[in-house]
Backbone bond lengths (Angstrom), bond angles and torsions (degrees), N, CA, C in turn:
res aa  C-N    CA-C-N  psi(-1)  N-CA   C-N-CA  omega(-1)  CA-C   N-CA-C  phi
1 M - - - 1.402 - - 1.482 114.92 -
2 P 1.322 120.86 133.00 1.476 118.38 179.64 1.618 112.02 -62.89
3 L 1.302 113.13 154.92 1.461 116.18 -171.79 1.458 109.50 -60.00
4 K 1.337 124.36 -47.85 1.461 124.33 -175.31 1.529 112.01 -62.45
5 S 1.418 112.86 -34.87 1.526 114.53 177.09 1.574 108.75 -70.58
6 L 1.297 115.37 -36.23 1.446 118.54 -179.29 1.516 110.60 -65.93
7 L 1.368 119.28 -34.01 1.441 118.71 -176.92 1.540 108.11 -78.70
8 R 1.326 116.40 -29.23 1.491 114.99 172.96 1.561 111.95 -61.55
9 A 1.346 111.43 -37.87 1.521 120.05 -171.08 1.532 103.48 -70.01
10 F 1.277 122.90 -44.45 1.479 127.69 -170.55 1.432 115.64 -103.87
11 G 1.377 118.81 -16.13 1.467 120.66 179.45 1.519 108.70 84.19
12 S 1.394 114.38 124.09 1.369 119.92 -178.61 1.551 114.64 -85.13
13 K 1.352 112.95 -24.19 1.509 121.46 -176.35 1.592 114.19 -87.44
14 S 1.334 110.59 -32.47 1.484 112.55 -176.82 1.468 106.81 -159.82
15 V 1.360 119.33 162.79 1.438 128.31 171.97 1.489 111.78 -99.00
16 P 1.299 123.90 111.40 1.464 122.56 -173.98 1.475 114.87 -66.44
17 T 1.216 117.55 147.73 1.474 124.60 178.40 1.516 109.19 -139.48
18 P 1.374 115.87 78.27 1.459 123.44 -176.78 1.583 109.98 -64.87
19 A 1.316 109.92 152.18 1.562 114.78 177.78 1.582 109.00 -67.48
20 G 1.298 112.62 158.48 1.383 119.73 -178.84 1.484 110.66 159.72
21 P 1.382 124.02 -176.20 1.445 128.44 -175.74 1.571 105.70 -61.60
22 R 1.319 113.04 146.32 1.449 111.17 179.95 1.609 109.76 -81.01
23 T 1.267 112.07 154.15 1.478 118.54 -179.94 1.482 108.64 -93.99
24 R 1.339 115.51 126.50 1.468 121.86 178.12 1.624 106.64 -76.26
25 I 1.331 113.59 117.05 1.444 118.43 -172.46 1.576 106.53 -135.16
26 A 1.344 109.95 150.35 1.503 119.74 173.33 1.530 112.65 -132.06
27 V 1.276 116.94 150.84 1.485 118.17 174.09 1.439 109.04 -108.20
28 I 1.359 119.73 129.97 1.434 130.14 177.15 1.419 112.92 -101.80
29 G 1.330 119.12 111.17 1.438 121.93 -170.05 1.557 110.39 114.97
30 A 1.327 122.80 111.19 1.419 117.94 -174.33 1.590 107.26 -113.11
31 G 1.330 115.30 29.29 1.541 121.06 175.54 1.615 105.99 -78.18
32 R 1.310 108.42 -158.84 1.467 118.53 -171.79 1.579 108.59 -61.52
33 M 1.288 117.21 -49.44 1.531 119.48 -178.40 1.484 109.20 -72.09
34 G 1.266 119.86 -43.80 1.452 122.34 176.77 1.522 110.42 -52.95
35 G 1.400 115.18 -47.27 1.464 119.08 179.88 1.569 110.85 -57.31
36 Y 1.340 116.53 -46.47 1.510 121.32 176.22 1.468 109.75 -51.98
37 H 1.342 116.62 -52.06 1.409 120.00 -171.99 1.556 109.85 -64.15
38 A 1.284 116.13 -44.14 1.452 121.55 -179.47 1.516 112.09 -61.23
39 A 1.224 118.15 -50.64 1.469 125.51 175.31 1.508 112.66 -52.42
40 H 1.303 117.73 -47.48 1.494 117.05 179.28 1.556 108.87 -66.76
41 L 1.461 117.28 -48.70 1.414 118.70 -176.80 1.497 113.44 -58.75
42 A 1.398 119.49 -29.03 1.449 119.77 176.58 1.463 113.94 -66.63
43 K 1.402 116.73 -15.69 1.555 120.42 -178.97 1.509 109.57 -102.29
44 I 1.275 119.57 -12.43 1.498 117.05 -178.80 1.484 114.17 -83.31
45 P 1.201 116.51 121.02 1.579 120.68 -174.83 1.526 111.70 -57.79
46 Q 1.337 118.28 -32.79 1.535 119.28 -177.29 1.471 111.74 -78.45
47 A 1.367 120.17 -7.84 1.419 119.04 -179.74 1.619 111.98 -109.58
48 D 1.357 105.73 144.13 1.477 115.34 174.36 1.494 106.18 -113.35
49 L 1.417 118.74 96.53 1.375 120.18 -174.96 1.571 106.92 -79.04
50 V 1.407 112.58 101.36 1.533 118.80 -172.33 1.449 112.09 -84.33
51 A 1.432 119.78 -26.03 1.423 114.59 -177.57 1.625 108.54 -169.67
52 I 1.237 114.95 159.89 1.471 121.03 175.62 1.609 102.56 -122.38
53 C 1.269 120.27 129.21 1.492 131.12 -172.48 1.528 109.57 -110.23
54 D 1.302 117.50 129.68 1.523 115.87 167.71 1.534 104.30 -166.49
55 T 1.342 114.19 144.80 1.481 119.65 178.15 1.394 106.55 -64.73
56 D 1.356 126.49 -28.53 1.449 127.92 177.80 1.645 103.41 -83.41
57 T 1.442 109.34 89.73 1.522 115.87 -173.38 1.570 109.16 -64.10
58 A 1.344 119.59 -31.10 1.490 117.35 -179.88 1.589 107.31 -61.96
59 L 1.383 114.66 -50.07 1.426 119.62 -176.51 1.454 115.56 -57.11
60 S 1.421 115.77 -43.79 1.454 123.65 -175.73 1.614 106.84 -73.40
61 A 1.321 116.44 -38.34 1.516 119.30 -176.74 1.552 105.47 -65.03
62 S 1.310 114.73 -40.01 1.548 113.09 -175.93 1.432 111.23 -71.15
63 L 1.229 123.48 -35.26 1.438 127.75 177.85 1.517 111.45 -69.08
64 A 1.380 115.15 -41.89 1.451 123.22 -178.83 1.622 104.97 -63.07
65 R 1.270 118.19 -53.09 1.437 121.60 177.08 1.570 113.66 -47.08
66 K 1.302 112.92 -44.78 1.518 117.89 -178.70 1.450 111.71 -67.92
67 L 1.296 117.55 -31.18 1.472 119.75 -176.11 1.528 112.07 -107.20
68 R 1.319 112.98 15.03 1.569 121.45 177.40 1.530 111.44 49.24
69 T 1.302 118.00 57.96 1.435 121.83 174.68 1.527 108.10 -145.54
70 R 1.303 118.41 -176.34 1.506 124.26 -172.08 1.515 106.06 -88.94
71 S 1.301 115.37 159.99 1.389 131.22 172.15 1.606 108.61 -116.61
72 M 1.368 113.46 132.61 1.516 118.83 -179.79 1.535 104.92 -132.31
73 P 1.336 115.37 138.76 1.495 117.14 178.09 1.548 112.44 -86.15
74 E 1.393 117.03 -26.75 1.483 120.05 -172.54 1.523 107.35 -113.05
75 A 1.395 120.30 130.56 1.447 120.37 177.15 1.529 113.35 -65.92
76 A 1.393 117.24 -28.65 1.406 119.02 -178.21 1.534 116.32 -65.88
77 E 1.392 111.72 -23.06 1.433 121.28 176.86 1.525 113.79 -66.99
78 L 1.354 118.59 -18.87 1.413 122.29 171.38 1.498 119.21 -71.91
79 L 1.368 116.95 -22.70 1.433 119.00 179.62 1.493 115.10 -55.05
80 G 1.335 116.65 132.45 1.411 117.95 -179.05 1.550 111.53 92.12
81 H 1.330 116.08 -14.54 1.528 118.53 176.33 1.470 115.34 -113.45
82 V 1.292 117.00 -2.54 1.486 121.76 -176.92 1.486 115.46 -131.20
83 D 1.304 116.59 148.04 1.385 120.68 174.47 1.497 115.26 -95.32
84 A 1.458 112.56 -22.16 1.381 123.93 -177.00 1.529 109.53 -157.87
85 V 1.386 112.85 157.37 1.491 118.60 178.68 1.584 106.87 -138.24
86 V 1.200 115.06 154.68 1.447 126.81 167.11 1.558 107.91 -103.52
87 I 1.235 119.90 120.73 1.460 120.95 175.93 1.495 110.46 -102.61
88 A 1.343 113.70 109.71 1.488 116.20 -175.71 1.559 103.25 -126.53
89 T 1.281 120.30 58.13 1.479 126.60 179.43 1.461 107.05 -114.19
90 P 1.348 120.28 169.94 1.471 122.92 177.05 1.518 110.12 -52.63
91 T 1.366 115.53 147.96 1.403 119.80 -175.95 1.481 118.06 -54.18
92 A 1.286 117.08 -33.22 1.406 121.59 -173.93 1.595 114.63 -61.93
93 S 1.475 109.15 -22.58 1.525 113.68 178.21 1.424 114.85 -94.36
94 H 1.401 116.84 -3.53 1.516 119.87 -167.37 1.617 108.48 -60.25
95 F 1.376 113.73 -43.84 1.432 117.97 -171.73 1.639 109.92 -63.95
96 A 1.265 115.29 -51.71 1.437 119.92 -177.32 1.512 109.91 -58.34
97 L 1.319 117.90 -42.24 1.417 121.66 -175.97 1.483 111.69 -73.85
98 G 1.324 116.17 -43.44 1.380 122.67 174.83 1.524 113.30 -57.70
99 R 1.283 118.70 -47.03 1.428 125.04 176.18 1.514 110.19 -60.81
100 L 1.254 119.19 -44.71 1.524 118.44 -179.96 1.450 115.00 -56.70
101 F 1.478 116.21 -44.80 1.420 117.32 -175.91 1.507 112.94 -86.86
102 L 1.339 121.04 -36.61 1.421 120.15 172.63 1.528 118.82 -59.32
103 D 1.307 111.83 -34.41 1.605 118.79 174.52 1.450 110.57 -64.45
104 A 1.339 117.46 -24.98 1.476 123.13 -179.25 1.571 110.08 -92.44
105 G 1.315 117.29 0.60 1.429 120.17 -175.31 1.427 117.73 81.24
106 V 1.315 116.35 11.03 1.559 123.02 -179.58 1.533 108.74 -86.71
107 S 1.324 116.12 125.35 1.466 120.91 -178.31 1.560 105.77 -73.12
108 C 1.435 112.22 149.02 1.410 121.95 -175.34 1.443 117.48 -130.40
109 L 1.296 117.73 128.72 1.504 118.99 165.68 1.518 105.50 -107.53
110 I 1.408 115.80 114.85 1.384 122.92 -174.39 1.542 109.87 -110.09
111 E 1.416 113.80 123.70 1.420 117.74 -178.77 1.619 109.37 -55.13
112 K 1.300 114.54 160.20 1.483 120.23 177.05 1.523 108.76 -80.65
113 P 1.322 119.06 154.62 1.572 126.44 -16.55 1.515 107.60 -65.04
114 L 1.335 112.96 147.16 1.477 121.97 -179.02 1.527 112.03 -47.63
115 T 1.371 117.02 -54.17 1.439 118.93 173.98 1.514 109.10 -147.47
116 S 1.382 117.49 -172.15 1.450 119.33 177.88 1.574 114.56 -83.75
117 S 1.290 113.85 -20.94 1.485 118.88 -178.22 1.488 115.15 -130.93
118 I 1.304 119.03 157.91 1.529 120.58 173.69 1.443 111.83 -66.03
119 E 1.333 116.08 -37.86 1.441 123.21 -179.45 1.573 113.79 -58.86
120 D 1.357 109.29 -40.71 1.529 115.70 -177.63 1.554 105.64 -74.14
121 A 1.330 116.49 -42.47 1.492 120.23 175.71 1.522 111.46 -52.04
122 E 1.307 116.57 -49.71 1.402 119.85 -175.87 1.542 111.93 -63.63
123 A 1.423 114.37 -39.48 1.430 119.49 -178.58 1.627 107.18 -63.03
124 L 1.210 119.70 -42.32 1.476 124.02 178.32 1.508 113.14 -62.09
125 I 1.349 115.74 -40.81 1.510 123.18 173.51 1.477 113.10 -56.55
126 Q 1.329 114.60 -50.49 1.428 125.52 -177.01 1.602 108.57 -66.14
127 L 1.250 114.29 -44.59 1.491 120.17 179.64 1.611 111.71 -65.04
128 A 1.305 117.49 -36.31 1.432 121.32 178.64 1.497 107.15 -68.36
129 E 1.355 124.30 -45.10 1.315 130.01 179.50 1.599 110.51 -57.85
130 A 1.343 112.18 -47.56 1.461 117.81 -177.51 1.558 111.27 -66.53
131 K 1.222 117.00 -30.41 1.468 119.07 -177.10 1.469 114.70 -96.85
132 K 1.407 113.12 -3.14 1.484 122.83 -177.35 1.586 111.02 54.96
133 A 1.290 112.26 43.57 1.440 120.24 170.44 1.482 113.76 -106.71
134 V 1.333 118.90 156.06 1.414 122.38 -178.57 1.461 110.69 -87.77
135 L 1.367 114.23 130.62 1.480 120.60 174.81 1.542 109.87 -121.03
136 Q 1.310 112.75 110.99 1.483 118.47 176.41 1.515 110.93 -118.50
137 V 1.323 117.76 149.05 1.465 125.57 -177.29 1.540 108.43 -112.90
138 G 1.286 115.68 140.26 1.503 125.49 -167.65 1.526 110.12 -83.69
139 H 1.347 115.15 54.07 1.564 118.97 171.99 1.574 102.47 -84.93
140 V 1.412 118.62 75.71 1.416 115.02 -170.93 1.547 114.98 -66.30
141 E 1.293 124.03 -14.52 1.427 123.60 176.35 1.510 113.42 -59.20
142 R 1.305 116.66 -25.82 1.429 123.03 176.63 1.558 110.35 -57.97
143 F 1.342 116.32 -27.65 1.447 119.62 -176.20 1.498 112.52 -103.86
144 N 1.404 114.13 13.10 1.461 118.13 174.22 1.530 103.97 -72.83
145 P 1.367 113.57 131.02 1.520 119.57 -175.64 1.555 110.74 -55.62
146 A 1.269 119.29 -32.37 1.413 123.34 -172.14 1.619 105.04 -75.44
147 V 1.275 119.54 -36.92 1.450 124.70 179.55 1.583 111.22 -69.41
148 M 1.415 111.14 -45.32 1.425 112.31 175.28 1.544 121.31 -64.26
149 E 1.399 107.83 -34.35 1.525 112.24 175.25 1.579 109.42 -74.45
150 A 1.308 119.26 -34.18 1.490 120.82 178.34 1.444 114.14 -61.45
151 A 1.410 117.41 -33.98 1.391 122.41 -175.20 1.586 112.65 -58.71
152 G 1.350 112.68 -26.94 1.501 121.45 -174.61 1.557 107.73 -76.45
153 F 1.312 118.91 -19.90 1.465 122.72 176.40 1.479 118.44 -95.12
154 I 1.374 113.98 -6.42 1.482 119.29 -178.72 1.463 111.40 -67.56
155 E 1.448 116.09 132.16 1.392 126.04 175.62 1.568 108.72 -146.41
156 R 1.328 110.55 85.54 1.546 114.13 178.59 1.524 112.44 52.15
157 P 1.275 116.61 72.33 1.524 121.57 171.40 1.478 112.53 -51.06
158 R 1.329 116.52 139.54 1.491 123.75 174.47 1.506 109.18 -102.14
159 F 1.263 122.22 -39.08 1.351 125.08 179.92 1.498 115.05 -146.42
160 I 1.378 120.99 132.54 1.408 122.35 -178.88 1.511 109.23 -125.95
161 E 1.317 113.00 138.28 1.508 116.72 178.88 1.575 107.57 -127.72
162 V 1.415 113.59 127.24 1.430 118.78 -175.68 1.537 111.86 -123.68
163 N 1.256 120.54 132.67 1.493 118.96 174.41 1.550 105.61 -129.70
164 R 1.371 115.87 132.06 1.382 121.06 173.71 1.545 110.26 -137.27
165 L 1.336 111.32 104.13 1.450 115.05 -175.01 1.492 109.07 -118.82
166 G 1.334 122.14 155.36 1.377 126.97 -174.99 1.493 115.01 -170.75
167 P 1.307 119.44 162.52 1.427 117.25 179.51 1.574 114.61 -80.71
168 Y 1.297 113.02 158.98 1.506 117.86 -175.40 1.486 114.55 -69.68
169 D 1.333 113.83 138.83 1.516 120.17 179.45 1.509 108.12 -126.09
170 P 1.460 114.95 106.72 1.484 114.78 -179.01 1.557 116.14 -51.55
171 R 1.230 114.71 -26.69 1.533 120.85 -178.23 1.521 110.17 -57.08
172 V 1.313 120.59 -23.36 1.453 118.64 -177.68 1.571 109.60 -118.63
173 A 1.363 115.15 28.65 1.416 121.53 178.70 1.576 110.35 -64.26
174 G 1.271 117.79 -21.19 1.431 122.41 -177.79 1.517 113.63 -69.42
175 I 1.353 118.14 -16.70 1.427 117.97 -177.21 1.573 106.93 -129.60
176 G 1.235 119.98 166.19 1.471 126.64 179.01 1.493 108.44 -86.74
177 V 1.384 113.96 169.84 1.405 121.00 -179.16 1.567 114.85 -66.64
178 V 1.342 113.80 -22.33 1.533 116.56 177.58 1.494 110.35 -63.16
179 M 1.279 117.07 -54.38 1.555 121.26 -178.62 1.635 107.46 -74.27
180 D 1.215 117.32 -27.21 1.492 115.46 -178.18 1.455 114.14 -80.58
181 L 1.323 119.12 -49.88 1.475 121.15 -176.94 1.506 112.07 -116.72
182 M 1.376 123.42 -43.95 1.393 120.50 -168.90 1.607 112.36 -70.25
183 I 1.268 118.20 -23.87 1.376 120.34 -178.71 1.567 113.97 -57.34
184 H 1.330 112.78 -33.23 1.485 117.84 172.72 1.596 111.32 -56.11
185 D 1.285 115.59 -46.29 1.392 121.36 -173.47 1.539 110.57 -74.81
186 L 1.369 113.63 -35.86 1.445 119.33 173.27 1.609 110.77 -54.16
187 D 1.293 114.63 -46.41 1.447 120.15 178.28 1.460 111.25 -66.11
188 I 1.342 122.37 -40.36 1.389 124.85 176.43 1.567 112.62 -63.19
189 V 1.288 121.98 -47.22 1.439 121.33 -179.85 1.542 113.29 -69.01
190 L 1.340 118.05 -30.56 1.437 122.13 173.77 1.586 108.72 -62.36
191 F 1.346 113.49 -41.75 1.445 121.67 -177.34 1.545 113.32 -67.46
192 L 1.386 108.86 -38.02 1.518 114.58 -174.41 1.525 113.18 -82.98
193 V 1.372 117.30 -30.69 1.437 122.93 -174.29 1.598 104.81 -85.91
194 G 1.409 116.67 -44.73 1.340 118.57 -175.13 1.632 122.55 71.35
195 E 1.251 110.79 16.53 1.412 122.25 179.90 1.544 113.29 -128.49
196 P 1.284 116.69 155.21 1.536 120.03 178.41 1.517 108.72 -69.89
197 V 1.357 110.82 152.51 1.529 116.71 169.60 1.541 107.32 -87.02
198 V 1.351 113.88 132.21 1.420 122.98 178.71 1.531 116.86 -98.57
199 R 1.313 115.59 -27.45 1.413 124.62 179.80 1.612 111.57 -153.08
200 L 1.328 115.99 151.48 1.471 119.68 172.91 1.499 111.89 -148.28
201 E 1.335 113.73 155.52 1.436 121.28 174.12 1.619 106.35 -127.79
202 A 1.254 121.18 140.51 1.439 122.91 -174.35 1.553 110.53 -147.81
203 F 1.312 111.61 129.68 1.485 121.24 177.04 1.437 110.79 -132.30
204 G 1.370 116.80 154.73 1.413 121.77 -179.25 1.502 114.29 -168.20
205 A 1.336 114.39 177.24 1.496 120.22 -178.37 1.539 111.43 -147.67
206 R 1.372 112.46 143.80 1.428 119.90 174.83 1.581 101.68 -88.56
207 V 1.406 115.50 135.82 1.441 119.78 173.98 1.485 113.88 -130.63
208 L 1.406 117.12 -50.67 1.364 126.58 -172.35 1.534 110.87 -110.76
209 S 1.290 120.16 -15.01 1.529 120.49 -171.27 1.512 105.15 -142.87
210 A 1.333 109.73 178.91 1.472 117.32 179.17 1.484 113.47 -83.11
211 H 1.339 117.50 8.94 1.452 123.46 -177.52 1.474 104.98 -127.37
212 E 1.375 116.55 171.92 1.482 118.60 176.87 1.462 112.80 -68.68
213 D 1.311 114.58 130.14 1.493 123.76 -173.06 1.588 108.46 -107.89
214 I 1.325 116.36 -10.84 1.483 120.83 175.13 1.448 103.11 -145.79
215 A 1.384 115.80 138.61 1.518 118.72 -179.64 1.528 106.71 -146.01
216 K 1.314 117.88 139.55 1.451 126.05 171.34 1.468 108.36 -122.07
217 V 1.372 113.06 129.70 1.504 120.01 -177.23 1.487 109.63 -129.26
218 R 1.289 118.48 141.47 1.486 126.05 169.05 1.566 108.78 -120.10
219 L 1.335 110.65 122.07 1.418 121.12 179.85 1.514 112.82 -106.48
220 H 1.282 119.88 135.10 1.483 124.88 -179.28 1.499 103.46 -118.28
221 F 1.324 114.15 118.71 1.472 129.54 179.55 1.554 111.56 -89.29
222 A 1.296 110.17 152.94 1.492 119.76 179.29 1.465 113.64 -58.15
223 N 1.343 121.93 -29.88 1.465 126.67 -177.87 1.590 108.87 -90.75
224 G 1.282 120.66 4.19 1.464 123.31 177.02 1.489 111.81 97.69
225 C 1.365 121.01 -10.13 1.406 120.53 -179.48 1.614 109.85 -66.81
226 I 1.319 109.94 142.75 1.529 113.43 172.52 1.518 113.72 -118.74
227 A 1.219 119.30 137.14 1.396 125.32 178.41 1.491 113.47 -117.21
228 D 1.340 120.82 124.89 1.445 127.22 175.73 1.550 108.79 -103.18
229 L 1.267 117.86 120.28 1.527 120.64 -177.90 1.500 109.48 -122.92
230 S 1.311 115.36 131.56 1.467 124.04 174.77 1.510 113.37 -116.93
231 A 1.304 120.86 130.45 1.555 117.38 176.49 1.558 103.55 -136.38
232 S 1.278 114.14 133.61 1.431 123.32 174.69 1.516 115.91 -142.11
233 R 1.333 113.18 139.66 1.544 114.47 177.74 1.560 106.28 -124.07
234 I 1.372 110.05 36.52 1.569 113.57 170.44 1.599 108.77 -126.25
235 S 1.266 116.45 29.75 1.358 124.40 177.91 1.608 107.67 -96.28
236 L 1.271 120.37 147.22 1.512 117.54 177.05 1.539 112.39 -86.54
237 Q 1.295 119.40 -18.02 1.485 122.16 172.32 1.500 112.22 -122.39
238 K 1.313 113.70 156.29 1.430 119.88 178.16 1.604 108.18 -81.20
239 Y 1.323 111.25 134.35 1.535 115.92 175.33 1.464 105.53 -143.92
240 R 1.365 117.35 113.46 1.384 124.92 -170.65 1.628 109.86 -129.38
241 R 1.221 113.78 95.42 1.627 114.54 -175.08 1.389 107.12 -136.80
242 I 1.371 115.61 153.81 1.375 127.25 168.43 1.545 116.91 -132.53
243 R 1.175 123.28 132.24 1.523 127.43 -179.98 1.542 107.12 -115.98
244 I 1.339 115.22 132.93 1.486 118.08 -179.99 1.521 105.91 -128.13
245 F 1.469 115.92 130.01 1.421 122.31 -174.48 1.545 106.91 -113.05
246 Q 1.226 119.83 129.19 1.479 129.93 -177.47 1.581 108.03 -126.50
247 S 1.324 112.82 171.93 1.427 118.78 -173.32 1.587 112.46 -62.54
248 D 1.425 111.84 -26.83 1.557 109.10 -175.19 1.532 106.55 -136.66
249 S 1.363 115.08 13.59 1.443 113.51 179.18 1.534 112.94 -156.76
250 Y 1.345 118.52 166.69 1.418 123.06 178.87 1.575 109.57 -138.32
251 L 1.264 118.54 124.01 1.491 123.75 -179.38 1.476 109.69 -101.46
252 S 1.308 118.12 132.24 1.495 121.65 173.42 1.590 103.93 -120.22
253 L 1.345 109.77 124.30 1.521 116.52 -176.65 1.517 109.01 -128.27
254 D 1.410 110.04 132.49 1.476 118.90 177.69 1.507 101.32 -113.77
255 Y 1.411 112.10 114.02 1.456 116.49 177.94 1.605 115.13 -67.25
256 A 1.320 111.21 -34.18 1.503 116.20 -175.64 1.553 115.08 -74.21
257 A 1.468 113.75 -35.23 1.519 110.22 -170.91 1.533 112.66 -66.27
258 P 1.248 128.82 -38.71 1.477 126.45 -25.46 1.531 111.48 -71.37
259 Q 1.259 114.53 156.98 1.432 120.23 178.34 1.538 112.63 -156.93
260 L 1.287 115.15 149.55 1.509 123.07 -179.60 1.472 109.66 -141.20
261 K 1.442 113.40 129.36 1.518 121.24 170.89 1.426 105.09 -126.66
262 V 1.422 109.37 138.99 1.458 119.69 177.53 1.621 106.43 -121.29
263 Y 1.343 108.71 126.62 1.442 116.57 179.78 1.611 105.09 -114.59
264 R 1.356 111.95 117.08 1.446 123.83 -179.21 1.453 121.15 -119.60
265 K 1.293 116.29 135.84 1.443 115.32 177.39 1.495 114.59 -71.25
266 K 1.351 119.21 137.21 1.454 125.03 -177.78 1.568 111.39 -84.17
267 S 1.402 111.33 -23.22 1.408 116.66 -179.85 1.450 111.42 -147.76
268 A 1.330 124.53 169.92 1.433 126.87 -175.53 1.548 109.78 -59.08
269 I 1.280 116.73 -42.58 1.463 119.58 -172.73 1.650 105.66 -110.23
270 V 1.256 115.90 133.66 1.385 121.94 -178.69 1.559 110.33 -106.79
271 K 1.378 114.06 108.90 1.442 120.02 -175.75 1.520 114.54 -93.21
272 S 1.415 113.32 -26.54 1.435 120.15 -176.91 1.572 109.39 -158.63
273 L 1.243 122.78 166.97 1.430 125.91 178.78 1.549 112.06 -55.36
274 S 1.366 119.05 -30.16 1.402 121.66 174.40 1.520 112.58 -58.23
275 D 1.218 119.89 -16.71 1.456 125.16 178.57 1.543 114.85 -86.19
276 I 1.306 112.45 2.97 1.478 122.63 179.96 1.429 112.99 -116.20
277 Q 1.343 119.37 122.99 1.461 124.76 177.51 1.480 107.86 -91.54
278 I 1.365 110.90 132.57 1.565 115.33 176.33 1.499 109.26 -110.19
279 V 1.363 120.45 119.07 1.429 123.94 173.30 1.429 115.10 -113.35
280 T 1.286 116.65 132.38 1.433 123.86 179.99 1.604 106.06 -116.51
281 P 1.331 113.33 89.13 1.496 114.78 -174.78 1.528 109.68 -65.72
282 K 1.359 112.49 152.42 1.529 119.20 176.60 1.503 105.38 -84.52
283 L 1.273 115.31 126.55 1.405 122.95 -177.48 1.507 112.61 -96.85
284 A 1.312 114.33 153.15 1.393 122.01 -179.64 1.482 109.41 -65.83
285 K 1.331 117.22 147.49 1.449 120.48 176.80 1.566 109.80 -93.20
286 G 1.223 113.95 150.25 1.448 115.64 -178.47 1.608 115.02 141.19
287 D 1.282 115.40 150.80 1.448 119.84 -178.80 1.569 108.45 -83.43
288 P 1.410 122.40 125.73 1.401 125.22 -177.56 1.525 112.07 -51.72
289 L 1.358 119.15 -39.41 1.499 121.89 -175.42 1.548 107.76 -72.10
290 A 1.296 117.21 -39.02 1.475 119.87 174.54 1.536 113.90 -59.26
291 M 1.407 113.12 -45.15 1.443 119.56 178.48 1.570 109.01 -66.12
292 E 1.254 117.63 -34.85 1.532 119.28 -179.23 1.498 107.74 -68.31
293 L 1.285 119.69 -38.80 1.480 120.21 -175.69 1.564 110.03 -79.67
294 S 1.360 118.61 -31.61 1.392 119.17 173.40 1.548 114.18 -69.36
295 H 1.345 114.48 -32.88 1.464 122.66 174.34 1.500 109.66 -64.00
296 F 1.389 117.00 -44.73 1.477 119.31 179.79 1.511 109.62 -63.42
297 L 1.267 119.31 -38.99 1.481 121.37 -178.96 1.580 110.39 -66.60
298 A 1.300 110.70 -40.34 1.557 117.30 -177.47 1.542 106.92 -65.78
299 C 1.351 116.43 -40.91 1.452 116.68 178.91 1.508 116.18 -64.79
300 I 1.346 113.97 -29.49 1.491 120.73 175.95 1.537 108.27 -68.26
301 R 1.296 114.33 -49.67 1.484 119.28 -176.22 1.576 111.20 -63.96
302 E 1.335 111.44 -42.52 1.611 116.80 -174.09 1.547 110.16 -96.08
303 K 1.319 118.97 2.99 1.470 120.98 177.33 1.557 111.59 53.88
304 K 1.427 113.18 47.90 1.437 118.12 178.40 1.542 110.27 -110.12
305 T 1.324 115.65 162.62 1.458 121.12 173.11 1.416 108.57 -81.47
306 P 1.373 115.50 132.32 1.473 119.47 179.53 1.557 115.77 -62.95
307 L 1.308 111.61 158.29 1.475 118.05 176.07 1.539 108.08 -60.45
308 V 1.386 115.89 -42.56 1.450 120.08 171.09 1.533 113.31 -106.38
309 S 1.254 118.47 86.32 1.406 121.41 -176.51 1.490 114.94 -79.74
310 G 1.245 114.37 177.95 1.635 120.42 177.52 1.568 107.12 -58.91
311 R 1.285 116.58 -37.37 1.533 117.21 -175.57 1.550 108.58 -73.97
312 H 1.314 118.31 -27.67 1.562 116.48 177.15 1.608 100.53 -73.92
313 G 1.210 120.78 -41.95 1.429 121.56 -172.07 1.646 108.34 -64.00
314 R 1.329 111.54 -40.64 1.444 118.59 176.01 1.567 111.14 -64.57
315 D 1.265 117.67 -40.07 1.504 123.35 -178.59 1.523 107.02 -65.14
316 A 1.292 119.20 -45.47 1.437 120.26 -177.64 1.531 110.23 -71.58
317 L 1.265 117.38 -35.91 1.493 114.39 175.57 1.526 114.98 -70.89
318 A 1.414 116.74 -32.62 1.483 119.63 170.25 1.413 112.25 -59.78
319 L 1.309 120.84 -44.02 1.478 123.98 -179.23 1.541 108.68 -67.63
320 A 1.192 119.07 -37.89 1.482 125.00 -177.63 1.547 109.34 -67.97
321 R 1.247 117.82 -35.32 1.455 125.10 -178.58 1.541 107.09 -75.87
322 D 1.342 116.39 -35.08 1.427 122.48 178.47 1.567 106.50 -66.84
323 V 1.289 116.16 -46.38 1.469 118.32 176.89 1.497 112.49 -58.03
324 L 1.288 116.70 -45.42 1.546 121.15 175.63 1.482 114.27 -57.84
325 Q 1.417 113.61 -39.47 1.469 115.52 178.48 1.531 114.16 -68.83
326 Q 1.314 115.99 -33.66 1.501 122.98 175.42 1.439 115.03 -80.63
327 L 1.397 118.35 -20.63 1.361 122.78 -169.82 1.571 114.93 -57.48
328 K 1.260 118.70 122.64 1.515 124.62 173.06 1.426 108.42 -98.83
329 V 1.442 117.15 104.86 1.488 127.98 -175.60 1.377 113.62 -93.49
330 Q 1.363 119.66 125.41 1.495 123.00 171.84 1.547 101.62 -90.63
331 A 1.364 113.66 127.29 1.532 118.23 176.27 1.453 108.43 -77.01
């Protein structure tokens, strides 16, 4: 679907949450991301947060008490009590949990990466379709107000530059920076360009862990667009920006602020800065994670395909795996 048509379908200013029966939902995984999901769901009127599930019963019980809901140690105990689940556990468990709930017709929002393998991702996609359940993937940057607004200005990008830098977190030392951070931007550029990648180059280095802690990737798309992506988890400060260059305009997007500036030519020939129009669109207010969750609930109620479907999650995973396969790492 073209970007502008997509924005008309989903709304660039906000994600609608119409009134109706509450959706019974549980969060599986009481760690950092699971805690964020649960805290937001507890505030969304359309959600009935029935339980938090984690094998670490002390962790899930503590979070459940704070949010005034139940704690369960085993995910299978939720069957029959929920319409939907958020799966925020380590990636290795995504497939088994997703299959358990989708097979029962329970809709799933699964944190990124969708699964560990393309085959498992495809299996979940097919199962969700067979059971008519919603499968959404947690690429939360798609719901960043600056990204959603920028999509409306996209007209055949020629060159894209992305930088995502941040401090090291030992909790994710088990994976490299490509699957930890860059996968967000791989999904974003696939979304913005709307064309397949035909060639890529990737370089990186290990600094603080046994995996790549910094990576630089160049993607060549079928339509000639080139995207340069940098991801690092050895920076002292967070820096998350994307710049998009087109034939008549340049977009500068700050994920963190969030902020968007659009620079457009007023005429075919630019003789001075006065020939450039600078637009700073007013962005929708709202937390991207809250918007992601509200969108998930709306898709369940309205039987719609999510903005970030299982197929999008599979495509981002496939590209991330291609990057890792091509990655030349300096030890």
